[in-house]
PyMOL CGO cylinders between C-alpha atoms (Angstrom):
from pymol import cmd
from pymol.cgo import CYLINDER

trace = [
    CYLINDER, -15.49, 39.99, -53.81, -14.23, 36.41, -53.68, 0.3, 1, 1, 1, 1, 1, 1,
    CYLINDER, -14.23, 36.41, -53.68, -14.01, 34.61, -50.34, 0.3, 1, 1, 1, 1, 1, 1,
    CYLINDER, -14.01, 34.61, -50.34, -10.84, 32.68, -49.68, 0.3, 1, 1, 1, 1, 1, 1,
    CYLINDER, -10.84, 32.68, -49.68, -11.35, 29.39, -47.88, 0.3, 1, 1, 1, 1, 1, 1,
    CYLINDER, -11.35, 29.39, -47.88, -8.90, 28.83, -45.04, 0.3, 1, 1, 1, 1, 1, 1,
    CYLINDER, -8.90, 28.83, -45.04, -6.30, 26.15, -45.75, 0.3, 1, 1, 1, 1, 1, 1,
    CYLINDER, -6.30, 26.15, -45.75, -6.81, 23.02, -43.70, 0.3, 1, 1, 1, 1, 1, 1,
    CYLINDER, -6.81, 23.02, -43.70, -3.46, 21.71, -42.49, 0.3, 1, 1, 1, 1, 1, 1,
    CYLINDER, -3.46, 21.71, -42.49, -2.97, 18.10, -41.57, 0.3, 1, 1, 1, 1, 1, 1,
    CYLINDER, -2.97, 18.10, -41.57, -0.47, 16.63, -39.15, 0.3, 1, 1, 1, 1, 1, 1,
    CYLINDER, -0.47, 16.63, -39.15, 2.12, 14.78, -41.22, 0.3, 1, 1, 1, 1, 1, 1,
    CYLINDER, 2.12, 14.78, -41.22, 3.10, 11.16, -40.62, 0.3, 1, 1, 1, 1, 1, 1,
    CYLINDER, 3.10, 11.16, -40.62, 6.49, 11.27, -38.92, 0.3, 1, 1, 1, 1, 1, 1,
    CYLINDER, 6.49, 11.27, -38.92, 9.24, 8.79, -39.74, 0.3, 1, 1, 1, 1, 1, 1,
    CYLINDER, 9.24, 8.79, -39.74, 11.02, 9.32, -36.43, 0.3, 1, 1, 1, 1, 1, 1,
    CYLINDER, 11.02, 9.32, -36.43, 10.74, 10.96, -33.02, 0.3, 1, 1, 1, 1, 1, 1,
    CYLINDER, 10.74, 10.96, -33.02, 13.38, 13.44, -34.17, 0.3, 1, 1, 1, 1, 1, 1,
    CYLINDER, 13.38, 13.44, -34.17, 11.28, 14.44, -37.17, 0.3, 1, 1, 1, 1, 1, 1,
    CYLINDER, 11.28, 14.44, -37.17, 8.22, 14.89, -34.94, 0.3, 1, 1, 1, 1, 1, 1,
    CYLINDER, 8.22, 14.89, -34.94, 10.19, 16.97, -32.44, 0.3, 1, 1, 1, 1, 1, 1,
    CYLINDER, 10.19, 16.97, -32.44, 11.48, 19.26, -35.20, 0.3, 1, 1, 1, 1, 1, 1,
    CYLINDER, 11.48, 19.26, -35.20, 7.97, 19.68, -36.60, 0.3, 1, 1, 1, 1, 1, 1,
    CYLINDER, 7.97, 19.68, -36.60, 6.42, 20.56, -33.22, 0.3, 1, 1, 1, 1, 1, 1,
    CYLINDER, 6.42, 20.56, -33.22, 9.32, 22.90, -32.43, 0.3, 1, 1, 1, 1, 1, 1,
    CYLINDER, 9.32, 22.90, -32.43, 8.38, 24.87, -35.55, 0.3, 1, 1, 1, 1, 1, 1,
    CYLINDER, 8.38, 24.87, -35.55, 4.56, 24.56, -35.36, 0.3, 1, 1, 1, 1, 1, 1,
    CYLINDER, 4.56, 24.56, -35.36, 1.85, 25.13, -32.76, 0.3, 1, 1, 1, 1, 1, 1,
    CYLINDER, 1.85, 25.13, -32.76, -0.71, 22.51, -31.83, 0.3, 1, 1, 1, 1, 1, 1,
    CYLINDER, -0.71, 22.51, -31.83, -3.32, 25.30, -32.03, 0.3, 1, 1, 1, 1, 1, 1,
    CYLINDER, -3.32, 25.30, -32.03, -2.86, 25.25, -35.81, 0.3, 1, 1, 1, 1, 1, 1,
    CYLINDER, -2.86, 25.25, -35.81, -4.32, 21.72, -35.83, 0.3, 1, 1, 1, 1, 1, 1,
    CYLINDER, -4.32, 21.72, -35.83, -7.22, 22.02, -33.36, 0.3, 1, 1, 1, 1, 1, 1,
    CYLINDER, -7.22, 22.02, -33.36, -9.62, 20.34, -35.81, 0.3, 1, 1, 1, 1, 1, 1,
    CYLINDER, -9.62, 20.34, -35.81, -7.51, 17.17, -35.68, 0.3, 1, 1, 1, 1, 1, 1,
    CYLINDER, -7.51, 17.17, -35.68, -7.58, 16.62, -31.92, 0.3, 1, 1, 1, 1, 1, 1,
    CYLINDER, -7.58, 16.62, -31.92, -10.20, 14.57, -30.15, 0.3, 1, 1, 1, 1, 1, 1,
    CYLINDER, -10.20, 14.57, -30.15, -11.15, 14.80, -26.48, 0.3, 1, 1, 1, 1, 1, 1,
    CYLINDER, -11.15, 14.80, -26.48, -9.84, 11.94, -24.37, 0.3, 1, 1, 1, 1, 1, 1,
    CYLINDER, -9.84, 11.94, -24.37, -10.94, 10.84, -20.90, 0.3, 1, 1, 1, 1, 1, 1,
    CYLINDER, -10.94, 10.84, -20.90, -7.94, 10.40, -18.65, 0.3, 1, 1, 1, 1, 1, 1,
    CYLINDER, -7.94, 10.40, -18.65, -7.91, 8.94, -15.17, 0.3, 1, 1, 1, 1, 1, 1,
    CYLINDER, -7.91, 8.94, -15.17, -5.08, 9.78, -12.83, 0.3, 1, 1, 1, 1, 1, 1,
    CYLINDER, -5.08, 9.78, -12.83, -4.58, 7.40, -9.96, 0.3, 1, 1, 1, 1, 1, 1,
    CYLINDER, -4.58, 7.40, -9.96, -4.06, 9.08, -6.63, 0.3, 1, 1, 1, 1, 1, 1,
    CYLINDER, -4.06, 9.08, -6.63, -1.90, 9.29, -4.72, 0.3, 1, 1, 1, 1, 1, 1,
    CYLINDER, -1.90, 9.29, -4.72, 0.90, 9.58, -7.22, 0.3, 1, 1, 1, 1, 1, 1,
    CYLINDER, 0.90, 9.58, -7.22, 3.92, 7.53, -6.26, 0.3, 1, 1, 1, 1, 1, 1,
    CYLINDER, 3.92, 7.53, -6.26, 6.82, 9.64, -5.14, 0.3, 1, 1, 1, 1, 1, 1,
    CYLINDER, 6.82, 9.64, -5.14, 10.38, 8.64, -5.83, 0.3, 1, 1, 1, 1, 1, 1,
    CYLINDER, 10.38, 8.64, -5.83, 13.65, 9.97, -4.50, 0.3, 1, 1, 1, 1, 1, 1,
    CYLINDER, 13.65, 9.97, -4.50, 17.01, 10.34, -6.15, 0.3, 1, 1, 1, 1, 1, 1,
    CYLINDER, 17.01, 10.34, -6.15, 20.00, 9.31, -4.04, 0.3, 1, 1, 1, 1, 1, 1,
    CYLINDER, 20.00, 9.31, -4.04, 23.54, 10.28, -4.94, 0.3, 1, 1, 1, 1, 1, 1,
    CYLINDER, 23.54, 10.28, -4.94, 26.32, 7.92, -3.88, 0.3, 1, 1, 1, 1, 1, 1,
    CYLINDER, 26.32, 7.92, -3.88, 29.98, 8.83, -4.20, 0.3, 1, 1, 1, 1, 1, 1,
    CYLINDER, 29.98, 8.83, -4.20, 32.28, 5.99, -5.30, 0.3, 1, 1, 1, 1, 1, 1,
    CYLINDER, 32.28, 5.99, -5.30, 35.96, 5.95, -6.08, 0.3, 1, 1, 1, 1, 1, 1,
    CYLINDER, 35.96, 5.95, -6.08, 37.01, 5.04, -9.62, 0.3, 1, 1, 1, 1, 1, 1,
    CYLINDER, 37.01, 5.04, -9.62, 37.86, 1.42, -8.81, 0.3, 1, 1, 1, 1, 1, 1,
    CYLINDER, 37.86, 1.42, -8.81, 34.54, 0.72, -7.06, 0.3, 1, 1, 1, 1, 1, 1,
    CYLINDER, 34.54, 0.72, -7.06, 32.58, 2.32, -9.89, 0.3, 1, 1, 1, 1, 1, 1,
    CYLINDER, 32.58, 2.32, -9.89, 34.50, 0.28, -12.48, 0.3, 1, 1, 1, 1, 1, 1,
    CYLINDER, 34.50, 0.28, -12.48, 33.70, -2.92, -10.56, 0.3, 1, 1, 1, 1, 1, 1,
    CYLINDER, 33.70, -2.92, -10.56, 30.03, -1.96, -10.40, 0.3, 1, 1, 1, 1, 1, 1,
    CYLINDER, 30.03, -1.96, -10.40, 29.97, -1.25, -14.16, 0.3, 1, 1, 1, 1, 1, 1,
    CYLINDER, 29.97, -1.25, -14.16, 31.59, -4.62, -14.87, 0.3, 1, 1, 1, 1, 1, 1,
    CYLINDER, 31.59, -4.62, -14.87, 29.04, -6.43, -12.69, 0.3, 1, 1, 1, 1, 1, 1,
    CYLINDER, 29.04, -6.43, -12.69, 26.16, -4.54, -14.33, 0.3, 1, 1, 1, 1, 1, 1,
    CYLINDER, 26.16, -4.54, -14.33, 27.44, -5.34, -17.82, 0.3, 1, 1, 1, 1, 1, 1,
    CYLINDER, 27.44, -5.34, -17.82, 27.53, -9.07, -16.95, 0.3, 1, 1, 1, 1, 1, 1,
    CYLINDER, 27.53, -9.07, -16.95, 23.86, -8.81, -15.95, 0.3, 1, 1, 1, 1, 1, 1,
    CYLINDER, 23.86, -8.81, -15.95, 23.02, -6.72, -19.06, 0.3, 1, 1, 1, 1, 1, 1,
    CYLINDER, 23.02, -6.72, -19.06, 21.69, -3.81, -16.99, 0.3, 1, 1, 1, 1, 1, 1,
    CYLINDER, 21.69, -3.81, -16.99, 22.91, -0.30, -16.26, 0.3, 1, 1, 1, 1, 1, 1,
    CYLINDER, 22.91, -0.30, -16.26, 25.06, 0.56, -13.26, 0.3, 1, 1, 1, 1, 1, 1,
    CYLINDER, 25.06, 0.56, -13.26, 22.13, 2.64, -11.94, 0.3, 1, 1, 1, 1, 1, 1,
    CYLINDER, 22.13, 2.64, -11.94, 19.78, -0.35, -12.15, 0.3, 1, 1, 1, 1, 1, 1,
    CYLINDER, 19.78, -0.35, -12.15, 22.33, -2.56, -10.40, 0.3, 1, 1, 1, 1, 1, 1,
    CYLINDER, 22.33, -2.56, -10.40, 22.88, -0.03, -7.62, 0.3, 1, 1, 1, 1, 1, 1,
    CYLINDER, 22.88, -0.03, -7.62, 19.12, 0.27, -7.07, 0.3, 1, 1, 1, 1, 1, 1,
    CYLINDER, 19.12, 0.27, -7.07, 18.69, -3.52, -7.03, 0.3, 1, 1, 1, 1, 1, 1,
    CYLINDER, 18.69, -3.52, -7.03, 21.52, -4.02, -4.56, 0.3, 1, 1, 1, 1, 1, 1,
    CYLINDER, 21.52, -4.02, -4.56, 20.26, -1.23, -2.30, 0.3, 1, 1, 1, 1, 1, 1,
    CYLINDER, 20.26, -1.23, -2.30, 16.69, -2.58, -2.25, 0.3, 1, 1, 1, 1, 1, 1,
    CYLINDER, 16.69, -2.58, -2.25, 17.93, -6.13, -1.59, 0.3, 1, 1, 1, 1, 1, 1,
    CYLINDER, 17.93, -6.13, -1.59, 20.08, -4.91, 1.30, 0.3, 1, 1, 1, 1, 1, 1,
    CYLINDER, 20.08, -4.91, 1.30, 17.18, -2.92, 2.75, 0.3, 1, 1, 1, 1, 1, 1,
    CYLINDER, 17.18, -2.92, 2.75, 14.94, -5.98, 2.49, 0.3, 1, 1, 1, 1, 1, 1,
    CYLINDER, 14.94, -5.98, 2.49, 17.58, -8.07, 4.29, 0.3, 1, 1, 1, 1, 1, 1,
    CYLINDER, 17.58, -8.07, 4.29, 17.95, -5.42, 6.99, 0.3, 1, 1, 1, 1, 1, 1,
    CYLINDER, 17.95, -5.42, 6.99, 14.22, -5.28, 7.60, 0.3, 1, 1, 1, 1, 1, 1,
    CYLINDER, 14.22, -5.28, 7.60, 13.79, -9.06, 7.42, 0.3, 1, 1, 1, 1, 1, 1,
    CYLINDER, 13.79, -9.06, 7.42, 11.38, -8.96, 4.47, 0.3, 1, 1, 1, 1, 1, 1,
    CYLINDER, 11.38, -8.96, 4.47, 11.35, -9.76, 0.77, 0.3, 1, 1, 1, 1, 1, 1,
    CYLINDER, 11.35, -9.76, 0.77, 10.35, -6.22, -0.23, 0.3, 1, 1, 1, 1, 1, 1,
    CYLINDER, 10.35, -6.22, -0.23, 13.03, -5.76, -2.89, 0.3, 1, 1, 1, 1, 1, 1,
    CYLINDER, 13.03, -5.76, -2.89, 11.39, -4.24, -5.97, 0.3, 1, 1, 1, 1, 1, 1,
]
cmd.load_cgo(trace, "trace")
């Protein structure tokens, strides 16, 4: 009786994130356990919490905000966050805008 050696699969080199995503959608990481190496990871505590705030704007105000953001080469979300943090810093009398 002849023994069949198991086939050793290797993780391919991916040309794009899309290609990698498609591969891992179709394959399990458990099929490649021999390729993984243990890694020490440190997680800093406490983890920073963030909050999402929804602000309702009319079409004209949103268009003005988009125009201003485009001039600064940032997104409207980034501009809104910057403006809010600057206003909060002004209101509290500090330079805590981040």
